[in-house]
N, C-alpha and C positions, 0 to 999 in steps of 0.2 A: 855126399851131397845129401841133405837131408829131404826126406819125402815130404810131399805138400799134398793137400786135398784138393778135390776139384773146386771148391769154393775159393781156396787159395789162388788157384789159377784164374777164377773167374774175376778177381780183384785186379788183375794185371789187363789194362785195355790196350790191345794192340790194334791198330787200325792201319789201312792203306792209304797213301797219298801220293801226290804228284808234285816232284820237285819243278817249283816254279823259277826260282833263281838260285844263282850260286856265286859265291866270291872267295877270293883266297882270304885266309885267315892267318894273316901274317903275325898276329901276336899270340898265336898258340905255340906252347913249348915244343909240340910236335906238330909236323905238317899236317893240315886240316882244312876242310871247306866250310864255310858258313853256307848253310842252305835253307831256303825257304821252302815248305812243304804246305800243298792245299789238300786239307782234310775234308774239304766239301762243307756246305752250308751250316750244319749243326757245330762243328769244331773250328773252322776257318784256316787261315794260313797260320801256321808255326813255324818258328826257327830252332835250328839245331846246328851244333859243331859236330862235324864227322872226320874222323882220321881215315880217310879212304882215298888219299892222294895217289896212292900206288897204282890203283886199277882204274882209276876215273879222272877225267878232266872236266872241266866245266861242260863242253858239248856233251859230254857222255851223261852228265846228270840231268841236263834240262829236260823235262818231259817224261823222266822215268819215273814209274811208280816204286815205292818203297813201302816198308812194313816198319813201324815205330810205336813204342809205348807212349801214349798220349796223357797218361795220368801220374807221372812223376812231377814232384814239384820242380819249377825252374831251378837251374843251375848255373852259376856265375863261372864262365870260363875266361879267364883274362878279362877283355873289356867287352864281352859278349854274353848275354843271357841266352841259354841254351833251354828250350822249352819241351822238347821231346827227345827220346832217344831212339835215333834210327838204328835199325837191328841188321846185323851182318854175322858171317862166320869168318874165321881165320884161314887162309889158306895154309899151305905147307910152310911159308915163310913167315907167317904171323901177320900178313897184310889182310884188311878186311875185305871181303865179298859180300855185296849188299844181298839182302833177302827181297825178292819183289816176286809177284803171282806171274804165273805162267801165261795167263791171258788178262787183259784189261779189265778191270773191275770198278765199280763206282768208287769215287774218292769218299773216305770216311767209313768203308765198310770194315766191319769188326771181324779179327780172326777168330775162328773156331773150330 
């Protein structure tokens, strides 16, 4: 992987938000959830498609804080426009485990 500078890193706007709604994404090629994430008053509520169905059901997602890249251009996924990229790591089987803060933080807080 290519080395980047600190200025390159600063171009990626990673914020914390709280999932306020989730719905099954039946039109996705791979099992996924549609999620709506509240990033606070500056950014507002944004939506995303997330392939996180192995470890999370709707009840697990509602109220959960997550990290997401908020400055990618929107991306059409099937019949849904994804506005942010929710971040996670692959477990040993390749299923996504979400990144979240250890303690509650204000929505919209930027990662540094």
